[in-house]
Structures are given as C-alpha cells and as structure tokens.
C-alpha positions as CSV (number, residue, x, y, z in Angstrom):
1,M,128.7,264.0,-28.7
2,G,126.2,261.4,-28.7
3,L,128.2,259.2,-28.6
4,Y,129.6,260.9,-25.0
5,A,126.3,261.2,-23.8
6,Q,125.4,257.6,-24.5
7,E,128.4,256.9,-22.1
8,T,128.0,259.1,-19.0
9,V,124.5,258.3,-18.4
10,P,124.6,255.1,-16.8
11,E,128.0,256.4,-15.1
12,A,125.8,259.2,-13.6
13,S,123.3,256.6,-12.0
14,S,126.0,255.2,-10.5
15,A,127.6,257.9,-9.4
16,R,124.6,259.0,-7.8
17,R,123.9,255.9,-5.9
18,L,127.2,255.1,-5.1
19,F,126.5,258.4,-3.1
20,S,123.1,258.0,-1.7
21,W,124.5,255.4,0.1
22,P,126.5,257.1,2.9
23,A,124.5,260.1,3.0
24,A,121.3,257.9,3.7
25,F,123.7,256.4,6.2
26,V,124.7,260.7,7.3
27,I,121.0,261.3,7.6
28,H,119.5,257.8,9.8
29,V,122.2,258.5,12.2
30,F,121.9,262.4,12.7
31,L,117.6,261.1,13.2
32,A,118.3,258.8,15.2
33,L,120.8,261.1,17.3
34,A,118.4,263.9,16.9
35,A,115.6,261.2,18.8
36,W,117.7,260.5,21.6
37,S,118.4,264.3,22.1
38,A,114.9,265.2,22.1
39,F,114.2,262.7,24.3
40,M,116.9,263.4,26.7
41,A,116.0,267.4,26.5
42,V,112.1,266.3,27.1
43,G,113.4,264.1,29.6
44,Y,115.1,266.4,32.0
45,A,113.0,268.9,31.5
46,L,109.9,267.0,32.4
47,Q,111.6,264.5,35.5
48,P,116.0,265.5,35.8
49,T,116.4,263.1,38.6
50,L,115.2,259.6,36.3
51,P,117.2,256.3,37.3
52,Q,120.2,255.4,34.4
53,T,118.3,251.9,34.0
54,A,115.3,253.7,32.7
55,I,117.4,256.3,31.1
56,L,118.6,253.6,28.6
57,G,115.9,251.7,28.1
58,L,114.2,254.6,26.7
59,S,117.0,255.4,24.9
60,I,116.8,252.6,23.2
61,F,113.1,253.0,23.1
62,V,112.4,256.4,21.4
63,P,115.0,256.2,19.0
64,F,113.5,252.3,18.1
65,L,109.9,254.6,17.2
66,A,111.6,257.4,15.6
67,G,113.1,254.5,13.6
68,Y,110.4,251.8,13.2
69,L,108.3,255.5,12.1
70,V,111.0,257.0,9.3
71,N,111.4,253.4,7.4
72,L,107.5,252.6,7.7
73,F,107.1,255.3,5.7
74,R,110.3,256.0,3.8
75,Q,112.5,252.6,3.1
76,S,116.1,253.2,3.2
77,R,118.6,249.8,3.8
78,M,120.8,251.8,4.8
79,A,118.7,252.7,7.9
80,P,119.5,249.4,10.0
81,T,122.9,249.5,10.0
82,V,123.5,252.9,11.9
83,W,124.2,250.3,14.9
84,L,127.3,250.3,13.2
85,F,128.0,253.7,14.2
86,G,127.0,254.0,17.4
87,M,129.3,251.1,17.9
88,I,132.8,252.1,16.8
89,W,131.9,255.7,19.0
90,F,131.1,253.6,22.0
91,F,134.4,251.1,21.9
92,I,136.3,254.5,20.5
93,V,135.4,255.7,24.1
94,V,135.9,252.4,25.9
95,L,139.7,253.4,24.2
96,W,139.6,256.2,26.1
97,A,138.2,255.3,28.7
98,L,141.0,252.1,29.1
99,D,144.0,254.7,28.4
100,M,142.7,257.0,31.5
101,P,145.1,257.3,34.3
102,T,143.7,256.9,37.3
103,G,144.1,257.6,41.1
104,P,142.2,258.5,44.2
105,G,138.8,259.6,43.2
106,R,139.1,258.2,39.9
107,C,138.7,254.6,39.6
108,Y,141.4,253.6,41.8
109,Q,143.3,250.7,41.5
110,C,140.7,248.9,39.3
111,D,141.2,247.0,36.7
112,A,139.8,247.3,33.7
113,T,136.2,245.4,33.9
114,E,135.9,247.3,36.8
115,K,137.2,251.0,35.2
116,L,134.8,249.9,32.0
117,T,131.5,249.0,34.1
118,R,131.7,252.1,36.7
119,T,132.5,254.5,33.1
120,F,129.8,253.7,31.7
121,F,127.1,251.7,33.5
122,N,128.2,253.7,37.0
123,L,128.1,249.9,38.5
124,P,128.6,250.2,42.1
125,G,129.0,253.3,41.3
126,P,130.6,256.2,39.6
127,S,134.2,256.0,38.4
128,G,135.3,259.5,38.5
129,L,136.0,258.8,35.0
130,I,135.0,261.3,32.0
131,D,133.5,263.2,34.7
132,N,130.9,260.3,35.3
133,D,129.9,261.5,32.5
134,G,130.2,257.4,30.0
135,P,127.0,257.0,30.1
136,F,126.3,260.1,28.4
137,L,128.7,260.3,25.7
138,A,129.3,256.8,24.8
139,T,126.2,253.8,26.8
140,W,123.0,256.3,25.7
141,P,123.8,257.5,22.2
142,A,125.4,254.7,20.8
143,A,122.1,252.2,22.9
144,A,120.3,255.2,21.1
145,L,121.6,254.3,17.3
146,V,121.5,250.0,18.4
147,G,117.7,251.3,18.9
148,Y,117.0,253.1,15.6
149,S,118.3,250.3,13.5
150,I,116.3,247.4,15.5
151,G,113.0,249.9,14.8
152,A,114.6,250.8,11.3
153,R,115.0,246.6,9.7
154,L,111.2,245.9,11.9
155,A,109.5,248.5,9.3
156,L,111.2,246.8,6.5
157,K,110.3,243.3,7.0
158,K,106.6,244.8,7.5
159,R,106.9,245.9,4.1
160,E,108.7,242.7,2.6
161,E,105.5,240.7,4.0
C-alpha cells in the first residue's frame, strides 16, 4: 500500500497542474468576455449611438483594465494567452463571411478584401452580410481578448520587476 501511495502522489500533482492550465485559460477567456459584455451593456444603456471606432477602442481598453487588475492581484501565466482564442474565433467568422454568397443588398460584386472590411469594420459602409453584425460577432470580442491579454501581460511584467 505504501509503495502505491508514494507513486501516485507525483502523478496526482502533475495531473492537477496539467488540468489547471486549461481551466485557467477558460476562466480568463470568460473574464475578458464578461468585461466586454458589461461594457457593451452599460455602453448601450447610456449612449446607444456611440461611433464604431469608439466602441472598438473601448472594447480593447475595458478588458485591458480588467486583465491588468485581475492579473495584478492573481498572477496567472495563462492570462496573456487568451488573445489566441480571440484570433481563432475571428478567423472562423472571417471564413464564414468569405463563404457567404453575395447579391443585391449583400455586398454585390465585392472582392474578398472589400467583403471583409465592410463586414467587420463597416468601411466604407456595411456589407449586409451577417445582418451587419460583423463587428459585434467577431471584431469587438477579438479586440477584447487582445486587450485583456495585453493588460495581463503588463501586470505580469510589473510583478516580475
């Protein structure tokens, strides 16, 4: 009995550590998206006509503050990696938008670059694809995760000094 107990203790701690990293990653993704969701809820309640460039900037800044504060008090090396989830999500939605058919009122005769800029940044005007919700579905959440990652990394650097 003693022999098996001694062998399982290192396995248990390494298994616990192995499962703590993905759990920390998921928790930080949730925190970043929660900060962004709170900003969107409060922002639309107070000022529903905010320009999209301001929303993009605040979608980076608000989660940046959340990532900085969370990682300042609770250090986690997984927090700065949540930008990967944001980019993967953004690229999945980009592929979905590129695969959508065009037609009258839906980015008719757009090339790929124009289709993407109109869908995700509404420049020079909305594309009509994804019901004009490209920024809300892909651009702003990805920006929020990048902002959270930057804030978390700066808090880590501050602690390491």
